[in-house]
C-alpha atoms as one frame of an Amber mdcrd trajectory, in Angstrom:
protein
  -7.801  20.933  21.667 -11.525  20.364  21.678 -13.052  16.911  21.983 -15.266
  16.046  19.020 -18.858  15.481  20.056 -20.530  12.532  18.355 -24.124  12.724
  17.197 -24.440   9.103  16.128 -27.456   7.260  17.517 -26.359   3.653  17.785
 -29.881   2.392  18.368 -31.174   3.940  15.123 -32.341   1.808  12.211 -29.875
   3.622   9.929 -26.898   2.773  12.166 -27.944  -0.865  12.395 -28.487  -1.095
   8.627 -25.082   0.459   7.946 -23.452  -2.015  10.323 -25.078  -4.972   8.628
 -23.984  -3.791   5.201 -20.413  -3.213   6.359 -20.408  -6.674   7.984 -21.210
  -8.229   4.595 -18.387  -6.225   2.990 -15.957  -7.336   5.697 -16.985 -10.949
   5.199 -16.103 -10.582   1.533 -12.793  -8.905   2.460 -11.872 -11.751   4.795
 -12.648 -14.269   2.057 -10.245 -12.504  -0.308  -7.563 -12.226   2.376  -7.907
 -15.957   3.055  -7.281 -16.568  -0.652  -4.207 -14.347  -0.417  -2.841 -16.485
   2.439  -2.812 -19.569   0.170   0.779 -20.853   0.042   0.448 -23.486  -2.640
  -0.973 -26.994  -3.145  -0.818 -29.391  -0.223   1.650 -31.663  -2.075   4.146
 -28.792  -2.365   3.701 -27.873   1.270   4.168 -31.488   2.330   7.336 -31.719
   0.234   8.710 -28.629   1.996   7.873 -30.141   5.382   9.753 -33.314   4.498
  12.832 -31.167   3.868  12.437 -29.414   7.251  11.502 -26.163   5.536   9.238
 -23.502   6.961   6.560 -21.794   4.900   6.836 -18.166   3.849   4.648 -16.688
   6.596   6.190 -18.958   9.236   9.630 -17.593   8.359   8.329 -14.055   8.859
   6.838 -14.991  12.233  10.132 -16.507  13.361  12.081 -13.455  12.208   9.893
 -10.878  13.947  10.341  -9.884  17.578   7.958 -11.529  20.010   4.624  -9.627
  19.994   5.734  -7.429  17.099   2.933  -6.130  14.889   3.148  -7.009  11.213
   1.571  -4.539   8.811   1.138  -6.589   5.659   1.377  -4.590   2.439  -0.377
  -5.279  -0.866  -1.877  -8.626   0.196  -4.369  -8.536  -2.689  -1.926  -7.593
  -5.451  -2.902  -9.582  -8.534  -6.463 -10.393  -7.475  -8.776 -10.638 -10.487
  -5.855 -10.604 -12.926  -4.113 -13.216 -15.038  -1.219 -14.620 -13.072  -0.716
 -16.435  -9.796  -3.657 -14.966  -7.877  -3.951 -12.586  -4.919  -0.675 -11.797
  -3.132   1.333 -13.108  -6.096   4.255 -15.141  -4.782   5.532 -12.607  -2.240
   4.464 -11.780   1.306   5.632  -8.296   2.283   5.144  -6.051   5.280   6.589
  -4.001   8.109   7.518  -5.233  11.584  10.138  -5.178  14.335  13.348  -7.212
  14.118  15.761  -6.829  17.037  13.864  -3.721  18.021  14.305  -2.063  14.599
  11.478  -1.317  12.159  12.140  -3.339   9.003  10.458  -4.144   5.726  10.323
  -7.909   5.190   9.820  -9.581   1.808   9.328 -13.342   1.774   9.060 -15.445
  -1.395   6.336 -18.104  -1.338   8.487 -20.984  -2.505   5.627 -23.501  -2.291
   3.470 -21.492  -4.719   4.656 -21.833  -8.330   8.172 -22.374  -6.978   8.202
 -18.709  -5.911   8.364 -17.683  -9.582   7.666 -13.985 -10.191   4.566 -13.018
 -12.173   3.674  -9.495 -13.322   1.778  -8.565 -10.145   4.650  -9.819  -7.991
   7.253  -7.705  -9.768   4.961  -4.686  -9.387   4.724  -5.536  -5.697   8.524
  -5.649  -5.481   8.631  -2.194  -7.060   6.128  -0.724  -4.623   7.754  -2.104
  -1.480  11.136  -0.873  -2.759   9.578   2.582  -3.080   8.266   2.375   0.491
  11.671   1.267   1.799  13.441   4.070  -0.090  11.106   6.871   1.015  11.135
   5.797   4.663  14.775   4.608   4.916  13.676   1.137   5.978  16.170  -1.741
   6.138  14.950  -4.708   4.086  15.192  -8.395   4.945  14.607 -10.712   1.971
  13.610 -14.311   2.685  14.635 -15.819  -0.633  13.314 -18.913  -2.393  12.304
 -18.190  -5.966  12.499 -19.893  -9.347  12.914 -16.455 -10.968  10.832 -14.812
 -13.682   7.682 -16.556 -14.895   8.939 -16.924 -18.468   5.542 -16.840 -20.263
   5.104 -13.323 -18.826   8.669 -12.175 -19.427   7.633  -9.257 -21.673   5.732
  -7.701 -18.744   8.424  -8.446 -16.181  11.913  -8.132 -17.636  12.192  -4.342
 -17.902  10.557  -3.778 -14.518  12.483  -6.438 -12.602  15.698  -4.426 -12.696
  14.139  -2.117 -10.109  14.704  -4.783  -7.441  18.469  -4.706  -7.934  18.719
  -0.938  -8.425  16.897  -0.163  -5.200  19.083  -2.487  -3.098  22.181  -0.536
  -4.022  20.469   2.873  -3.738  19.477   2.048  -0.167  22.985   0.820   0.533
  24.331   4.187  -0.612  22.101   5.808   2.040  23.493   3.470   4.689  20.245
   1.500   4.867  21.098  -2.216   4.608  19.486  -5.134   2.829  19.854  -8.615
   4.314  19.046 -11.685   2.237  18.571 -15.149   3.715  18.585 -17.723   0.926
  16.521 -20.786   1.809  16.373 -22.414  -1.629  16.774 -21.598  -5.287  17.577
 -18.074  -6.456  18.485 -18.341 -10.097  19.301 -16.137 -13.091  18.411 -12.503
 -12.347  17.271 -13.595  -8.893  20.898 -14.370  -8.054  21.498 -10.632  -7.885
  19.101 -10.264  -4.935  21.602 -11.836  -2.497  24.509 -10.812  -4.709  23.752
  -7.103  -4.313  22.612  -7.240  -0.688  24.761  -5.788   2.080  24.545  -9.118
   3.893  23.908 -12.561   2.385  23.106 -15.626   4.493  22.968 -19.013   2.745
  21.339 -22.073   4.317  23.587 -25.134   4.074  22.498 -27.855   1.623  19.463
 -25.755   0.633  20.562 -22.492  -0.979  21.379 -22.596  -4.696  22.356 -19.328
  -6.329  23.614 -19.186  -9.892  23.163 -17.208 -13.088  22.663 -20.442 -14.995
  21.825 -23.909 -13.710  23.367 -27.161 -14.941  21.097 -27.556 -18.025  21.732
 -24.021 -19.301  25.469 -24.263 -18.640  25.507 -27.474 -20.661  23.640 -25.767
 -23.499  25.803 -22.632 -23.432  29.305 -24.041 -22.829  28.960 -27.833 -23.092
  30.325 -27.996 -19.550  29.022 -30.647 -17.158  28.534 -29.150 -13.707  26.590
 -30.052 -10.590  24.269 -27.612  -8.862  26.471 -27.456  -5.753  29.533 -26.633
  -7.869  27.684 -23.836  -9.647  25.833 -22.245  -6.791  25.665 -24.249  -3.573
  25.858 -22.679  -0.145  29.232 -24.235   0.675  30.806 -23.055  -2.579  29.546
 -19.477  -2.213  30.594 -19.333   1.450  34.070 -20.825   0.984  35.048 -20.147
  -2.637  33.169 -17.372  -4.438  32.467 -15.173  -1.405  28.912 -14.377  -2.552
  27.679 -15.667   0.820  28.761 -13.892   4.009  27.326 -16.436   6.443  26.764
 -20.191   6.138  23.709 -21.142   8.210  23.280 -24.653   9.563  19.535 -24.606
   8.926  16.651 -22.172   8.453  16.426 -21.260  12.139  20.148 -20.520  12.218
  19.801 -18.308   9.140  16.992 -16.348  10.781  19.035 -16.062  13.989  21.980
 -14.620  12.042  19.735 -12.005  10.393  18.390 -10.935  13.785  21.958 -10.713
  15.055  22.943  -8.434  12.164  19.993  -6.164  12.922  21.126  -5.850  16.538
  24.196  -3.976  15.309  22.357  -1.775  12.801  22.195   1.842  13.959  19.284
   3.635  12.264  18.858   7.365  11.971  17.650   9.019  15.145  13.893   8.550
  15.022  11.590  11.349  16.114   9.713  10.521  19.289   5.986  11.016  19.703
   5.029  14.442  21.015   2.801  13.368  23.869   1.298  10.554  25.871  -0.995
   8.368  23.788  -4.668   8.373  24.724  -7.169   6.185  22.845 -10.175   7.803
  21.160 -13.124   8.530  23.437 -15.421   6.983  20.827 -15.195   3.311  19.804
 -13.517   2.769  16.366 -15.859  -0.194  15.776 -18.702   2.322  15.507 -17.274
   3.467  12.165 -18.972   0.400  10.659 -22.356   1.842  11.564 -21.546   5.353
  10.335 -20.650   4.596   6.721 -23.784   4.162   4.550 -24.128   1.532   1.793
 -24.868   4.171  -0.865 -21.640   5.863  -1.979 -23.672   8.983  -2.837 -25.054
   9.335   0.687 -22.861  11.697   2.746 -21.585  11.135   6.274 -19.834  13.595
   8.586 -16.058  13.138   8.386 -15.746  14.418  11.961 -17.460  11.242  13.168
 -14.613   9.253  11.576 -11.902  11.577  12.903 -13.374  11.256  16.415 -12.804
   7.481  16.275  -9.257   7.631  14.895  -7.365  10.433  16.685  -5.961  10.440
  20.210  -8.537  11.311  22.882 -10.965  12.236  20.043  -9.369  15.700  20.275
  -9.290  17.873  17.147  -8.285  21.507  16.581 -10.306  22.447  13.506  -8.918
  25.039  11.070 -11.417  27.446   9.443 -14.444  25.473  10.735 -16.966  27.996
   9.348 -15.403  28.442   5.901 -15.379  25.972   3.005 -17.518  23.547   4.993
 -17.267  20.693   2.476 -13.619  20.197   3.456 -12.689  19.532   7.097  -9.150
  20.585   8.047  -7.359  20.660  11.375  -4.725  19.322  13.739  -4.751  16.244
  15.957  -2.469  13.547  17.376  -2.425   9.893  16.349  -0.343   7.538  18.491
   1.218  10.647  20.050   2.339  12.157  16.734   1.102  15.527  15.451  -0.832
  15.294  12.182  -2.730  17.615   9.907  -6.027  16.138   8.730  -7.859  16.923
   5.490 -11.213  15.174   5.096 -14.012  15.508   2.550 -17.467  16.486   3.744
 -19.074  16.851   0.331 -18.253  18.067  -3.166 -15.361  20.548  -3.441 -16.323
  24.196  -3.989 -13.892  27.053  -4.595 -13.793  28.099  -0.931 -13.029  24.539
   0.210 -10.244  24.203  -2.381  -8.636  27.453  -1.201  -8.931  26.377   2.416
  -7.230  23.051   1.649  -4.358  24.720  -0.208  -3.862  27.151   2.684  -3.805
  24.321   5.230  -1.287  22.265   3.240   1.033  25.277   3.154   0.746  25.608
   6.938   1.556  21.928   7.514   4.610  22.264   5.283   5.646  25.395   7.181
   5.570  23.479  10.471   6.713  20.060   9.145   3.512  18.278  10.150   2.566
  15.070   8.250  -0.783  15.049   6.478  -3.617  12.519   6.686  -6.196  12.601
   3.867  -9.600  10.997   4.413 -10.789  10.790   0.835 -14.520  10.647   0.077
 -14.949  12.877  -2.939 -17.212  12.867  -5.993 -15.196  15.710  -7.529 -15.315
  19.492  -7.913 -18.621  21.336  -8.267 -19.629  21.915 -11.906 -22.124  24.234
 -13.623 -22.226  27.682 -15.211 -22.155  29.591 -11.922 -19.150  27.695 -10.571
 -17.190  27.821 -13.825 -17.655  31.589 -13.947 -16.492  31.859 -10.341 -13.257
  30.091 -11.347 -13.652  26.587  -9.959 -10.844  25.453 -12.292  -8.267  27.918
 -10.981  -9.285  27.381  -7.347  -9.206  23.608  -7.762  -5.817  24.007  -9.418
  -4.498  25.717  -6.271  -5.382  22.682  -4.190  -3.846  20.257  -6.694  -0.768
  22.515  -6.877  -0.416  22.397  -3.095  -0.868  18.604  -3.004   1.636  18.068
  -5.819   4.336  20.260  -4.248   3.810  19.328  -0.608   6.899  17.622   0.799
   5.727  16.522   4.241   4.835  12.819   4.353   1.199  12.065   3.607  -1.051
   9.056   4.202  -4.318   8.635   2.298  -7.321   6.620   3.435 -10.034   6.113
   0.808 -13.215   6.044   2.881 -15.824   6.340   0.123 -15.923   7.843  -3.363
 -12.739   8.773  -5.215 -13.872  10.297  -8.480 -12.269  12.485 -11.116  -9.940
  15.339 -10.213 -11.114  14.939  -6.620  -8.784  11.933  -6.424  -5.861  14.161
  -7.410  -6.819  16.989  -5.048  -7.030  14.525  -2.132  -3.590  12.955  -2.569
  -4.425  10.012  -4.843  -1.854   7.368  -5.737  -0.133   9.389  -8.450   0.555
  12.220  -6.002   2.838   9.937  -4.010   1.424   9.552  -0.498   3.784   7.461
   1.624   0.941   4.970   2.186  -2.570   4.590   0.773  -5.225   2.232   2.137
  -8.793   1.601   0.998 -11.974   0.727   2.868 -14.056  -2.128   1.389 -16.942
   0.241   0.522 -14.765   2.622  -1.537 -15.117   3.305  -5.257 -12.487   4.807
  -7.564 -13.147   5.983 -11.123 -13.328   9.005 -13.409 -16.975   9.149 -12.350
 -19.742   6.778 -11.274 -20.937   4.144 -13.727 -24.401   5.663 -14.148 -22.995
   9.159 -14.704 -20.453   7.957 -17.234 -23.055   5.910 -19.107 -25.382   8.904
 -19.073 -22.713  11.137 -20.591 -22.072   8.583 -23.337 -25.831   8.361 -23.945
 -26.069  12.147 -24.450 -23.065  12.142 -26.813 -24.522   9.369 -28.968 -27.911
  11.068 -29.189 -26.307  14.399 -30.088 -24.993  13.026 -33.398 -28.311  13.639
 -35.164 -28.559  10.039 -36.344 -31.348   7.606 -35.581 -30.609   5.733 -32.356
 -31.322   2.047 -31.849 -32.899   2.327 -28.404 -32.619  -1.381 -27.622 -28.934
  -1.486 -28.540 -28.277   1.764 -26.707 -29.910   0.403 -23.542 -27.847  -2.802
 -23.763 -24.627  -0.832 -24.302 -25.462   1.437 -21.380 -26.106  -1.514 -19.064
 -22.851  -3.207 -20.113 -20.889   0.022 -19.591 -22.344   0.555 -16.115 -21.484
  -3.016 -15.109 -17.936  -2.664 -16.469 -17.315   0.665 -14.724 -18.838  -0.564
 -11.461 -16.586  -3.646 -11.510 -13.456  -1.634 -12.305 -14.307   0.867  -9.550
 -14.231  -1.715  -6.757 -11.534  -1.715  -4.067 -10.483  -5.207  -5.181  -9.857
  -4.121  -8.759  -7.915  -1.191  -7.312  -5.892  -3.364  -4.942  -5.309  -6.046
  -7.586  -3.698  -3.381  -9.779  -1.697  -1.930  -6.847  -3.519   1.412  -6.794
  -3.502   1.082  -2.997  -1.367  -0.664  -0.383  -4.228  -2.779   0.908  -7.950
  -2.987   1.639  -8.480  -2.644   5.390 -11.233  -2.871   8.001 -12.399   0.709
   8.736 -12.153   0.028  12.476  -8.446  -0.812  12.018  -7.657   2.580  10.470
  -6.113   3.994  13.651  -3.820   0.954  13.982  -2.620   1.270  10.386  -2.057
   5.013  10.755  -0.176   4.503  14.022   2.285   2.034  12.493   2.738   4.160
   9.374   3.445   7.248  11.469   6.109   5.329  13.401   7.692   4.462  10.050
   7.465   8.038   8.741   9.188   9.403  11.850  12.254   7.184  11.421  13.847
  10.222   9.757  13.595  13.981  10.074  10.634  15.407   8.213  11.440  17.737
   5.321   8.993  20.292   4.051   8.528  22.803   1.259   7.676  26.465   1.349
   7.884  26.598  -2.424   4.831  25.949  -4.558   3.985  26.451  -8.210   2.191
  29.544  -9.472  -1.224  29.959  -7.843  -3.741  31.522 -10.231  -5.435  34.368
  -8.383
């Protein structure tokens, strides 16, 4: 394969300006991530310490293998929304436990008692989807007061997913382990109850469908918490618990021991020796311009992400606004599809062709999404931009090889669909802090609405129209931000652009835990 030449001039004013702008965006990202790491008021944390309890993230650190990476998922879920704030009350991510890749979900018991708000239940649903698609064993670190009752209408119907997915994974032979460190009440009792393995911490775990007050109300029976759901009772009488742990460290040790005996599917090994890119990934921060409408060459990004900066480009002289080709990331073969401008008919056909080839050869796809949409206008409509764009969307929708999407800039209109947006089910989707996602840009949308209102033939109040237009632009711009996107779980996290290779490397390891299936069948292509 050919090494990608870079034409970036690092000493240029443009490069330096881009770097400075990205630095300000990364400062904002770090501020939001710091908010997401909040584990509750100091008084709640101190109370946990007095009971010799570890915090949510400390439990994860103790569970993971020494020097294991931890790819945190959805850390900003809930940001900007009503509820319990960014991250919700669940820390979730992927790491190594006893040498096996696992998905870990840890309740934040010191934040609202670990109660589940709407964003948190959506987070549970998404990580269950990731575990299912990638056949990942799940380790639940349980300490939750259950559903946040004032939000029950948004949670109740969705919460059943948590229990359904535990048993669906079990049917595949992919286990769920639950370590119960504290309360797990009502519906939450089914988390350990349906797990393949349940570990209860002595004198701490309490698991029951109804606590003493509700039992009194329902049956007039007086019962103590230990009698209803204590660790001793469930380990020695009911059998809900499989292991009685002496303390939190013992519970974590038992979970690691269980994972030692888990035999996963035969993972696919990397194809070749891993060589880092020849160009520094940190330079990405000086490549991406502040203005979302200003283009940048996708090859400059690819050169700083793929092994040895080596790229075998497919159809390099045709459909130039879409870059397609083969590379390796962390030793794994990948097919790359990256935007280099608006999509024309030739680029759409090229992309559809390339997706078919990757499915033919069972090669995972990486989408670098920076797209303002398909080209519009009389000439392009008459040339059939709709039917050619439909071919690309058809190929994306019916592709069966795993895909990972990185939103590197604009993500507007049908371009989002054609470049494997969230609804087209990529295995993972991450966003850069400069990205924008919307039907179209705020100014364009406001302009369209302006034309429509003027076309009615009625007298227009120019002052009111200008005010409405300004308000609409501000609203669209706010709802297009990566933080609005991440808060609503339209992505799996906002990441530093320079960390893209690391994220892709871990995700590719996860994807290759099972044999890759592919499709040679697609819907009808309009010719």
